[in-house]
N, C-alpha and C positions, 0 to 999 in steps of 0.2 A: 312486712316481708318485701313489699315492692320497693320501699326505700333502701332496704339492704341490698337487693339486686341491683338497683340503680347505682349505689355507691361502688359495688364491685365492678360494674361496667365502666364507671368513670375513673377507676384506679389506673394511674399511669405507671408503667413499668420503667422506672428510671434506670435500672440496670441495663436494659436494652439500649437506651439512649447513650449510656456510657460506652458501650461497645462500639457504636457507630460514630461516636464523637471524633476519634482521630481521623477517620475517613472524611467526615464532613469538614473538619478543620483544614486538611490538605486540599480538599476540593475547593473550598472558599479561597484559600491562599494562592493556589497555583492555577486555578481555572476561572472561578467566578470573578475574583478581583482583577486579574489581567483583562478579562473581557470588558468589565465596566470601565477600567482605566483607559483602554484603547478606544472604546466607544465615545467616552466623554472628551478625550483629547484629540479625536479625529476632526473636530470643528475648529481647531486652532492651527496656526502656523508657528512652529517652534523647532528649535534645534536642541535647546536645553529647557528645563522647567523654569528657569529664571527669565526667559525672554519670550514668553508666550503671547501671541497676538490673536485675538478672536477673528476667525475667518468665515464663520457661518457655514454655508453649503458650498463655498467656492472650491474646497478640496474635492468634493464629490462631483462638481461640474467639470473640474479639470480631469478627473478620473475617466469620465465618459468620453473625453476627447483624447485620452492618452492611448496612442496606438500600441505602445509597448505593453501596456496592461492587457489589452485585448489579445496580444501575442501570447502572453503568459496563459490566458484562458484557453486559447487554441492549443497551445503546447500541452496543457494539462488534459484537455479532452483527448488529444492524440495519445498521450501517455496512458490514459485509462483504457482506451479502446484497444491499444496494441498490447500492453504489458499484462493486463489482468487476464484476458482469455488465454494468451500464450502460456503464462505461468500455470494457470489452472490445467490446461491440456497436458503440458509436459509433466506437471506434478501427478496428474492422474495416471499417465502412462507409466511413469517410474514406479508409483505405488502399486499399480496392477502387476507389473512385471516382477517386482520384488516380493510382494505378498502372495500372489496367486500362481505365478510361474516358478520363480526360484523357490518359493515356499514349498511347493509340491515336491520338488527335487530334494529339498532338505529333509522332508518327512520320509522320503524313500532312501535316505542315507547318502544322498549325493548333493553336490553343490556347496556353496559358501553360505555362512550364516547371514540371515537377513539383516542382523544388526550392523554388520560391516558395511553393507550397501547404504543403509539408512544413514550411518555416520558420515560416509563419504559425501553423499549428496546434501547433507545438512550442514557441513562445515562452512560453506559460504555464508549461511544465515547468521552464524555466530562470529564470523570474522568482522573486524572493524570496517565500517563503511569507508573510512579514509584509505585503508590498505587496499580494499577492493578497487577504489577509484584510481589509486596510483598504479596498480597492476594493469588495469585495463587501459590507462593512459599510455603505459609503456607498450602494450600490445598494439595500439593504434598509432604509435609514434612513427613518422616517416623515416625511411632509410634503416633505422635500427629496430623497428617494431617487428613482432612476429608476423603480423598480418601482411605487411609489405614484403617481408622475406618470402613467404609461401606464395603470395600472388605473383611475385616476380619469377620464382623458380618453377611453379606449376603452370601458370597461365601466361608467362612472358609479359606480365604487366609491369608498369613502372613502380619501383619501390618507394617513390616519392609521394605516394597517396597519403594525404593528410585528412583522415576521417574527421577528427575533432576540429579541424581548421576550415572545413567546408560547410557553409551554412545550410546546404541542401541535405547533408547526411549526418551532421553532427548530432542531432537529436536521436537519430536511429542508433548511433554508436553508444550514446549514454543509456538508451533504453535496453540495448543488448546487455550491457553490464548489469543493469537492474534485474533483468530477467534471469541472468546467471546467478545473481545473488539470492533471489527470493523464490526460485523454483523449488528449492528444498523445503521451504515452509509449506507450500501447497502440497508437496508430496507427503509430509507428515500429517497434514490435515486429512488427506485422503486415506492414509494408512489407518488413522483412527476411525474413519467412516467405514472402511472395508471390514474392519474387525467387528462392526455392528451388524453386518449382513449375515443372516442365519445360513449355516452350512446346508440346512435342509432345502432352502430355496435354490441354492446353487446345484445341489445334487438332483433335485427335481427337474431343473432345466436340462441337465446333461442326460438324464434318463429319457426325457422327451425328445432327445436328438437335436438340441439347440447347438448351433455352431458357436464359435468364439465370438463372432460379431453379433449374433443374436443374443448371446449372454450379456455382452456389453450394453447393447441397446435396451433390452427389456428387463434386465436384472440389476446390473451394476449402476448404470447412470440414473435410473429413477430412484434407486435406493439411496443414492448419494445426494439427493436434492438439497438436503440441509447443508452439506459441505459446499455445494455450488453457491448457495446464497451467502453463506458466511464469508467465503473467499471474495465474492463480489463486493460485499460491504466493506471488508477490510482493505481490499484493493483500492477502492475509490477513496477511502479516507487516507490511506498511505500515499496515494498519488498526489493529493492536495498538500501533503506535508513534505513532499520531496524537497530536500535542500542540500544535504551534505554531499551526495554523489555528484550532483550537477555543479555544486560550488567548487569541488576539488578538481573535477575533470575539465570543465570549460568555463566556470564562473559566469554562466549565462550566455557566453559568446558562442560563435562569432556573430557580432551585430545582433545580439539578443535572440539568436536562432534557437538556443536551448534555455532561454529564460523561463523560469518557473516562478510561481507566486512567492515562494520562500526566498529565492535569490533576489527577486525584484524588491521585496520589502527590505531586505538587508542593504541592497544598493541605495535605495532612497533614504533609508533611515540612518545608516552608519557610515556610508561612503559620501553621500551628498548632503548629509545633515538636514534632511527634510523629514523630521520625525512626525510631524502632523500629517503629512501626506502618506507616510508609511503606515500610520494608524488607520488612515482612510482605506488603503489597500487591504489591510488586515480585516477591517469590518466587511468589506466587499467579499473577500474570500470566505469569511464566516457565513455570510448570507448564502453564498453559493453552496457551501457545505450543508447548511440547513435545508436548502431546497432539494439537494440530491438525497439527503437523508430522508426527507419527507416522501420523496418519490419511491425510494427503496422500501420504506416501511409500508407505504400504501399498496405497492404491488407485490412485495415479497413477504409482507407480514413482519411481526416483531415478536420478541420473547423467545420461547423455546423452539428453535429451528428444527430440532430433532423431531419433536412431536408434529410440527407443521409439515415436515417433509413426509412423514408417514401419511 
């Protein structure tokens, strides 16, 4: 009897492995292999695979002395600190207005369908990043840009303001475009979170005489803790992956003022043909991402955020 039970326990479910095999294949092909390739080739100096020269740790030593690399780290930190909270706040405000305020009017036979507003604010998310970058570049364009036009007519300011050409404000201009593009995503996340809040809790708060601000503080915000955490994690990961928006709008300029890790890796690898050094930068950014992920998991937890939020 014991041998029979042991055999049953040791039986391998090969059907289950077949189901996860495609996912594991693509994981190894597009994630694991590139990580191993970049890590092993970061200790070489090369522009093509046929002229590789072993460099040891010299690439990493050069990286610590590279002021532009540290500029990309600073820009990424600023990007995370500015864009992630603003997108979350705006997304929550939009979701609250659409679901709780406009939703009540619709239930009473008034107002416009919530789906219309959801669609309007979500359109930038599904719009091509290149299109978003071109549109915002035109907005910031001196003389002919919309921004310069209204500043000159409303505030008598010079229409020659070149936001993307000014090293002091160029990063803010790109971040503004990013906030406009991704606020709709935060809104949809909060819409899903609001749908999970029981109507009984909301009704009990109103019966107890809670004001709108008290409802937000003691009912909505605590109940949406899981969404807050999810947006933070996704925002940090997305910020480190930023490339297309910056690449089209400023290409990392002026004078590396908007340089991000992705654009700097492209610059070193494909423009200056320093593929080994580009691999070194990639490894460094991977380590930064792992550290940030560890910090988030350590303090925010992992797994089912909905259950942890409760």
